[in-house]
N, C-alpha and C positions, 0 to 999 in steps of 0.2 A: 275719157284717160280715167283708170282708177291712180288711187292717191299711192300705188309702189309704184306705177307706171311715172306718176311726176314726181315720186324721190328719183326716179333711177335719170328723169329726163333733168331733171335739176341736177345730179353728178356728173354729167354731160357738162351743165351749164356750169357749174363751180370750173372745171377742169379747165375749160375755153377760157373762164375767166383768170386764172389764174397761172395761162400760161403768157398771154395778153400783158399781164401785170408783169411777170419776169421778165418778160423782154423790154418792156417800159424803163421798169428798175436799173437793169442792167446798161438800158442804152440812154440815161438819165446818169449815170457814171462813168462814161464813157465821154458823153458828152460838155463832161465838168461839169456839173450840174446838181444841184443841190433836190430834195425834197420841193416842188410848189404843193397849191393849195389842191391842185387837179389832180393830181399824182394821193392827196389826200385823201379829198376826197374818193379818188377810189378803191381804196384802201378801206376806208369805212361803207363804201356799198361791199365787198369785198367779204367781209366780215359778217355783215348783216344776211349777206348768200350762204354764211358757213354755219351761221345759228340758225338759220330758216330749213336749211338740210338737216343741220341734228335735232332740231324738232321735231320735223318729220320725224324722222325715222324715229325718232325715240315713240313717238305717236303710231310710228309702226310696230313697233317692236313691242307696247305695254300692248296695244289692241290685238295681237295676234304673238303675245309670251309661248305659248307651248310648243307653235312651228321654227322657232327661230335658235333651238339648241345649236352648239356648236358654230355660232357665229357670232362668239364672240367678239374673236382680231377685227370686224367689222365694224364692231361698234365700237372698239379700242381708237379706228384707226378715223373714228368721225368725234369723238371728244377733242385727239390732235391736231387734227384739220381745224377744231373751233377754236384752240387757246395758242394756236404758233403765233399768229397777226398780236395779243395784247404780250405773249411775251417777250415778242423782238422792240413790242415799244417801251415795256420794261427795260430791255438790254440797250438802247439807244435813247431813252431818257427823252424821248420824244424830238431826239437828235433834228436838224431839218435841213446840214450841211450833205459834201455831196459821198460822203462815206456812207452816208444811212442808204443812202439811192441804191447803193451795190450790197448792201445787209441783206434791203428786202429784197433784192433781187434774186437771191439768191436763194432767202426760203422762199419765198414763192416758187424755186425751181425745186426745192422740199418737199414742197407742199405738193407740185407737179407729181410725186413719187408716190406722198399720201392718199392722193386722191385714185390715183391709180390703182393702188392696193386697195384701196375702199372698194370701190366698182366691183375689181376682179373678186372678191372675197364677198362682193353681196350675195345674200341666199336667194336662191333661182325656183 
């Protein structure tokens, strides 16, 4: 499998994982539950996944810089996906109450859209 194919597969993995976290966060809110260690751990895994995806994308971009003109929006979506979770953590001040579950769930819904746009704007 080439690095480009791996980058694409990792993008779909990130999308499916993000869907699961969005549903899990909203489910926790509806069940009147706050953040627990399992959900915090899943958030850390998600951020590592986004950073890995962005790092691999940056490597591919640097190694093939002449072939990727006009795909700056794809790079922007990658940067946004990597920065959303730390931004939400700062916004919630690391809160672990019920409201934080809803906020994370909703921001993961936003991230699903960002990841889908990143996939559709990927250079082929």
